[in-house]
N, C-alpha and C positions, 0 to 999 in steps of 0.2 A: 262289854260289847254284847249286843243282842244275838240271839240264835239265828243262823241261816235256816231257811225253810226249804228243804229239797222236796217240794211238793210236785207230784206228777198229776196232771189233769186226768181225771177218770173219764173214759169214753161213755160210760153209761149214766153219768150224772150231768144233767143240763144246768150248769151254773152260769149265770150271767153276771159279770163284774160291771161295776160302774165305769171303770177305766182300766186299760192295760197299757203298760209302759214297756217299750222294747229298747233295751240297752241299759247296762249297769255301770256306766261311767258317772262322772260328776253331774251331768245333766239329768240322766235318768233317775239317779238317787235323789237329787234335789227336787225334781218334779214329783217324785213319789211322796216325799215328805210333805210337800205343799198340798197334794191331793188327799193324803191320809188325814191331815188335820180337818179337812172339809167333810169327811164322811164318817168320822169316828162316832158321832152321835146319831148316825142314820143307819139304814139297812144296806147302804151301798158298800161295795168292797173294791179295793184297788190291788193290782198285782203287777210286779215288775219281773221281766224275763231277761236273763243274761246268758249268752251262749257259752261263756267260760266262767270266770270268776269276776267279782266286782273289781272295777278299775283295771281289767286285763288289757284294755286297748289304749287309746290315746291318753286317757286320764292318768293312768298309772305311771306313764313316762313323762308327764308334764313337768315343767319347771314350776308350775303353780305360783307364778309371780302375780301379786295382787296390787296393781297400780291403777291410777285414774287418768293418766296422761293420754288423752285422746283428743283429736281435733273436732270430732262430732259431739255437740252437746248432748245428743240423744244417748250415745254410747258412754260418754263420760259420766252422765248422771246415773246410768245403770251400774257402772263400775263403782261409783261413790256409794250407792245404796248397798251393793254387794260387799264392799269392803267393810261397811258398818256392821253387817251381819258376821262376817268372818272374825272381825276383831273382838266381838263380844260373845261368840257362840259358846265357848267353854264356860264363861261366867253365867250365861243364861240357861244352858242345857246340861252342863257337866261333862260334855263330850269334847275331848281334846282333838284339835286338828293340827297341832304343831305350829300354830300361828306365831310368827316372829315379826315384830314391828321394827324392821331394819332400816326403814326409809328406802325410797327409790329416787335415784338421781338420773335424769335424762340429760345427755351431753350433746351439744351441737358445736361444731368447730367453725372457725372463720373462713375456711376454704369452701364452705357451702352456705353462703349468706342467706339463701332462700330458706334453708332449714333453721337457721338462727331466728329468722323472722317468724317462721311457723311456730317455733317453741315459744317465742314471746307472745304471739297471738293465742296459742293454746292456754298459756297460763292466765292471761287476762280473761278468756272465756270461762275457764274452770273456776276461777275465783268468783266470777259472777253467779255461778250456780252452787256456791258454798263448798267447793272443794278446797281443802287446806293444802296449798302449794305456793311456791314462791320462786321468782327468778333468782339465780345465784351467779356471781361472777367467778373468775378463776381463783381468786384468793379464797372465797368462801368454799369452793369445791375442795381446795387443798386442806381446809380446816375440817370439812366433813369426812374426807377420805385421806388420811395421812399417807404420804408417799405417792399420791396420784400425780401423773404428768399431764398437764393441760396447757394449751396455749393461753397466753395472757388475754387474748381476745375471745376466748371460748365463752359460751353461755350455757347455763344449766337450768333445769327445772327440778326442784326438790320437793318431794312429798314426804314429810316426816312421819305421817301415820300409816303409810303404806308398807308393804313388805312381802311376805310369802307364807305359804302353809305347806304341810306335808301332804302330797296328793293322795296317798293311800289312806292316811288317817282321815282326811276330809271326806272322801267318798264313803268310807265305812261309817263315819259319824252320821252323814246324811241318811244312809241306809238304816242304821240303827234307830234313828229318830223316826223314820218312816215305819219301821216295824213296831215301834212303841205305839203308833197310831193304828195298828192292825193291818198294815200293808204286808202282803205276802211276797217274799223274795224268792224267785225260782232261779237258781243258778245251775249252770251246766244243762240248760234246756235251750235248744236252738229254735229260733223262730224261722220257719221255712217260707211263709208268705202271709200277707194280710188277706183276711177273708172279706169279700165284698158281696153285698146283696143289694140290687137295685140302686147302684151308685153310692152305697153307704158302707163304711167300714163297720163290720159287725163282730170282729174278733181276729184271732190269729190261728194259724196252723203251726204247731210245734212238732218236734220229733217225738213228743210224748202224746200227741193228739191235739184236737181243736179246743180252743177256749173262746167263749163268746163274751162280748162286752158292748156297752153303749157307745164307747169311743176308744180309739187307739192313739197313743202318742209314740211317735217314732223318734228315738234319740239314740240311734245305733252308730253314730260316728261314721267311720270309713265304710261301714256295711249298709248305710242308709240307701244309697243309690240302687244297690242290688235288690233291695226289697221294694223300691218304688217302680222300677222299670216295668215289671209285669202289669202294673196298674195304668200304664200310659203316662206316668209322671216322669218326664225326662228332665230333671233339674240339673243345672250346670255345677255339679259337685265333682271336684277333682281331688284324688287322694295322692299325697306326696309323702316322701320319706325323709323327714328332717333328721339331722344328726346332732348329737351333743357330745362334747368332750368334757372330761373331768380331770381336775388336778387335786392331789392330796392336800388337805388343809388341816394340819395337826393343831393349829392355834385355836380352833373352835372349842369353846369351853363347855359345851353342853347342848341339849336339844333346843334351847331357846336363845342361842347366841349367834352372832354374825360378826365376822371380822370387819365388814364394810357394808354399805348399802347395796341394794340391787343396782346395777348399772345398766342403763339402756344407752349404748354408745352409738349415736347416729353417725358420728364422724368415721368410726372404724367399722361399723356394720355388724356389731355383735351385742349380745346381752350376757350378763353373768350374775349369778347369785350364789351365796354360800348355802351349803346343805349340811347343817350341823348334825343331823341324825346319822349321817354317813361320813362325816369328817372329810368332806370334799367340797370343791367349788365347781359349778357347772358353767360351761360356755357354749352358746348356740348362736347361729346366724340370725340376724333380723329379717333378712330377705329369703324368699323361697325359690328364687330363680335357679339355684344350683341343686335343688332337691330332685331326686328321681321321682318320676310319675309311676304310680302303681295302678295297673289296670285291675288287678285282683289284690285286695288288701291282705289276703291270706298268704300271698307270695312274698312277703317282706323279707329282705335280706338283712339279717341282724348285724352284719359286719360293717365297720366304718373304716374308710380308706385313710392311709397315712397322710395324704395331702390335706384332708380336712382337719385332722388332729393337729398337724403342724400349723395350719392357718389359725386355728382357734387359740392355740398356745401363744403364737406370735402376737395376735391382736391383744390378748389380755396382758402379756408381758410388756407390750408397748405402752399400755395405759397404767399398769400396776407392776412395776419391776420387782416387787416383793415376791411375785410368783415364779421368778426365774429359777429359784432353788427348789421348787416343789415338784414332786414326782408325778408322773402321769398315772391316772387311774383308768380302768377300762371304759371306753366310750360306749354309746348306745345309739340305736336308730329307733324311730317311732313312726307315728302317723299324724298328719294334719289333713283335715278335709277342707278344701278351699272353695270359695266362690269367686267369680270374676272380679268382684269389688271388695273382697275380703270381709264382707258383712255376712253374718249368719242368716239363714232362712228360718223364720219363726212364725208359728201360727197355723191357721187353717190352710188346706190345699184346695184349690178350686175344683180339681178333678174328682175328688172323693169327699163326700160328706162325712163328718165325724172323725176325720183323720187329721191329726195335728203333727207338726214336725218341729224339731229343733236340731239343725244341722249346719255344717259349713262354718265353723267358728274360727278357722284359719289360725289356730294357735292362741285364741283369746278366750277360750271357754271358761276357765276357772275364774277369770276376772268378772264374768257376767252371770255365773250360774245361779246365784240366789235370785236375781231379778228375773231371769228366764224361768226358773221354777215357779215363782209366784205368778208370772204372766201366763204361762201355759195352763196353770190350774184355774186362773180367772177365766180364761177363754173356754176351757172344757166344762166349767160349771156355770157358764152364762152369767158371770159377774162383770161389772164394769172393769175394763182393762186399764190399769194404772201403772203396771210394772214396766211396760215398754210400749213403743209406738208400733202398732200392728202394720201400718202402711209402710213405714220405714224399712221393716224387715220382711215384707211380703215377697213371696216367690214371683208375684206378678211383675216385679220390677225387671225381671229378666225376659219377659215376653218380647220377642223380636230380637233377642240376642244382645240387648243392651243393659248396662247397669251403671252404677255410679263410678266415679273416678276412684280406683283402688287406693290412691295416695290419700284420699280423704279419710280413710279409716286408720286409726292408730296414730300415726305420727305425721 
């Protein structure tokens, strides 16, 4: 693992970077790697700033599920491309991210026929863009997941090549790869504000002093809105506090094992995945309606109420009775940054020239990070944008208070 650079900007040295990245989660680290590759052979320089440590926010508490089952072909294609990178990253770079090809099974029950039809339509669309997925019936689901209880009329979508990674390993791998390209990583340096001159972002003010740059990329997760508001950019970003419960899983045989595929249970409203590095299984809610809204992300309550842990255990035991004998492990709370349509906001901001944003991933950030990283680098370096659809993710879609149907995203 590469060295962290605890560099403090000197007040008396006028250094202008090619680009500055604010935020040391999976987005910031992956953007830094993409940008670093573009300036390695030039005089330009890239720097990343993180107020605490890498992956200290949403990324470090993520389930880091890597699936492609989305109803939007734009998002599904990004997830497909990103999964391709995750699944081969160690082979190509030597950096481990704890990738496990467990498979991902999405389950729709007969009591919600509209969801069954959506899963069928999603699979047809995904196969048309070369995603490896298939419809499975109840018998096939029972073969894939021994002991699972499903109605005979249930329908599933199975992605055999999908799975999960270790979020901490992944963020640090991307940051190491960025540093190998000469990117400076400034941790424990807080960005106080974006510096603006004549309507253009020209750098950042940190608690160690100002730093100038040709452009700024804001990937600060829950803290993004706080940095944007002084600039007159009032984007509809809401921070909520998702909760996850964990059950002891002694049957996991090592860091690359999984007792069963990742389950996205549309019928019962939860997701679950094995976490082999910690000998546990995670359970979280698919919907955010029950999550507390955080006006200040620093005010997060780390505790998780018994009502949620009981709900999570009951849902998983209902589907997989093998967990009934498993002991509880400590739960956790984290952050999601939501938009009204659950789509991220990516790209340039109309209000400020040379300021780019990657925010509002609504719990889907890991699945899309490689595509987002490449796309933001393409935009910042004036290259043709091929990694994502700029109009689809533009902040302009919220002008007037309107956005796409939130159910169109994900499932």
